[in-house]
N, C-alpha and C positions, 0 to 999 in steps of 0.2 A: 504493499500500499504506500502511496506517495501522498504528501500534503498532510496538513494538520486536520484534526476532527472539526466538525460543526460544533461550536460551543454555545450552549444555552445557559444563561445565568438567571436563576429563578430566586426571587426574593418576595417575602411578605413584610409589609411594614405598616406602621400607623400613618395618620394623616400628616404628622409632623416628621415623617421619615425615620422613625425609630425601628430598628429591627428586633429589639428586645427591650425588656425593662432592666432594672439594676437589682431586683430581689433574687433570691436563691431559686425560685421556681421560674421556669421558662414562661415568658409572656405568650399567650395564646392569641395569635393574629388572624388565623384562618378558621373557617368552619368546615363541616363535613363535606360540603360541595366543592370547596376549593382543595381540600385535602385529597378528594378523589381525582380531581384534575391534575394535581401534582403526581398522583399515583400513575396516571396515564402517561405523563411526561417521563417518569422513571422507566416505565415499561418500553417506551420508545427509545430510551438511551442504551448505548453500549456500556457507559460507565458513569458513575456519579462521584463527583469530587467535593470533599469538604476539607477545611483546615484542621490541623491537629487540635487547635483550641476549641473548635466546635465539638470534637470527639470528647474532650475533657470536660466541657461544660454541659453538653446536651445528651451525651451517650447515645447517638442515633444508631438505628440498625441499617438505614439506607436500603430497605427492602421494598420490592413491589408487593403490596398487600392483597391485591385482587388475585384470586386463584385463577379466574378466567383469563386475566392478562398473562399470568405465568404460563398457563397452558398454550396461549396464542404464541408466546415467544418460543416455547419449545417446538410448536408445530412448524415454526419458521427455521428451525435448526439452531436456535440460540439457547444458551443456558436460561433457566427460569428467572434467574435474577442477574441484573447487570453487575459488572465489577464495581467495587468500591475503591476509591483512590484518595489518599491523603498526602500532605507534605509537612515535614517537620524539620526544624532546625535543631531543637534541643534533644529530640529523641524521647521526650516525655510522653509515652503512650503506654497504657495499661493493657496488657494481653487479655485481661478480663473484660475489657470494654465490649459492648454489644456489636460494635463495628466489625469485630473479628469473629462473630458467631454467625451460624446459619439460622434459619427459622427454628425456633425452639419447640419442643413438645408442648402441645396444647395451646399454641399461639394461634389465635383467630386470625387468618389472613384474608377473610372475605371482605370485599369492599362494599360500599352502599349499593344495594340492589343486585348484589353479586351472589348472594346466598352464603350461608355460614360455611366456612372451610377450615376445619381444624387441622393443622399441619402435624404430621409425624416427624420423625427424625429425617433430616435432609442435610446433604452436603453443604458445607459452608461455601458461600459465594466467593469468587476470585477477590482477593484483596491485594492491592499494591500500595507500598509505602515508599515515597521519595524522601530519602534522608540525607541531610547534610553529612559530609564525609566524617567529621569528628564524632557523629553519633552512630555511624554505620555499624561498627562491630558490636556495640552494646545492643542495638536494636535487633540485629540479626540473631544475637544470642538469646535475647528474652522473648522474641516472637516466634522463633523456630519455624515451623511449617504453617503458621497462621497467615502469613503474607509473603509476598515477594517484596523484599526490602532492597531498593535500588539505590545506587550511588548517584546523588544529585550534585555532587561537587561541594566545594567549600561554602558556596552561597547559592542556594537553589534558585534557578531562574524559571519562571513560569513558561516563557516562550519555549525553552528547551524541553521542559516537562511535557507540554502539550504536543510538541512535535514527536517526542518519544512515544507518547501514547498512540499517535497516529501510526507510527511504525509497528506498534503492538496490536494493530487491527482495530483500534477504537475509531469509529466513524462519527459517532454523535456523543458528545460529552455534556453532561448536566452538572453545572456548578451550584451548589446549594448554600454555601457560606463557609466562613462567617464574613463579618463586615470588612475586615482588612483584606482578606483573600478576594472578596468581590471587587473592592475598590482596585486592587492590583490588576486584576483581569481587565477591567474597564480601562484603566490607564494605560495598560499594555496594548490596547487595541485587539484583545484576543476574544472579544465577545461578538458573536454573530447574531445572536437573538437574546433580547433582554425581556423577561417576564416579571411584571411587577403586580402583586396583589395588594391592594390598598384597603386596609381595615378602616371601619368608620368611627374612629376615635383618636384622640391625642394621647401621647404619654407625657410630654411636657418636662421630662427629666433631663437636664443638661448633661448628665453623666451616662445616659443611655447610649448604646452603639447606634450609630446612624448610617444610613445608606450613602455610599460615595462621598466621603469626607473631602476636605480641600485637596486639590490636586490639579494636574493638567491632563485633560482627557480628550481623546480624539474627537468624541462627539461634542463639538463646540458649536457656538451659534453660526459659524461659518459652514459647519459639516454636521447638521443635525441627524439624529436617528430618524427613521421612517416608521411612523405609527402604522401598524398593520391590523390591529384589533383592539377594541375597547368594548367590554361587555360586563354586566354583573354576573357574579358567581356566587350565589347564595347572598350573604352579607357583604362580601368584598367586591371590588371592582378590579377586573383584570385588564392591564394594559400591556400590549405585546408590541415591541419594537424591533426593527431590523437594522443592522448596520451593513451598508452597501459599500464595502471597501474592496480594493484589489487583493489585499492580503488575507482576506477572510477565508473560512473553510467553506466547502460546499456541502449544503444539506443533502444527506443520504436520500436517494429516491424512495419515495413513499413514506418517509418518517413523519411528515406532518399529517398525511392522511391517516396513518396508523394511530398517532396520538389522538387525533380528533375522533376517531371511531371508538377508541378506548374510553374517551371521556363520556 
């Protein structure tokens, strides 16, 4: 495979641009309808990428919940679950994190309107960790066969990581967070499609993490993103933008139709 993946950055935020609150519990920004939409986007992706800080704070599984969507992936010759990817400089990743586990016994993976589907034992999805070189040996030792731990150099560069994922067969990459990682993808001109789910409330906390902090972004007033969709999804509003630049990834054939069909 040549060229980098088509990159989708997906974020949910408050009306004042907050991605989370500052309390111990994760701030809920999306309802069931939007969570099901995100599940469809996950099912259309070859891999989902989050930062190591997101794994430490939110302990996400990064799984497709819908049994129907898993079966449809399998019917297309794909693994039931997309690969999970993270990037770490410190190497501070807990092997017990849910990111490194497969669907657990008794976990209801049925989506809304999907029918209950209680999963039995399943093989863990593919997990890839890009680690800064100083943390490489420690991570390989502590993660063992839980993940492919790859050398990302002394200072991991997102452009090189995304290109490497393309070489590993990833055609569509979904980036789900966190705040710093999303900003770096945007500033680096690596986002082909931006999906924003806007919750109907304010957070108002100046310490809360916000979407796209100060920086230099290719999507400037002179080169704006192109709005391709705006619609309500339950209680949130979905805004979908495309970046039409020469360096972007090509959307895999049928991926948009597949995601829409799954939604």
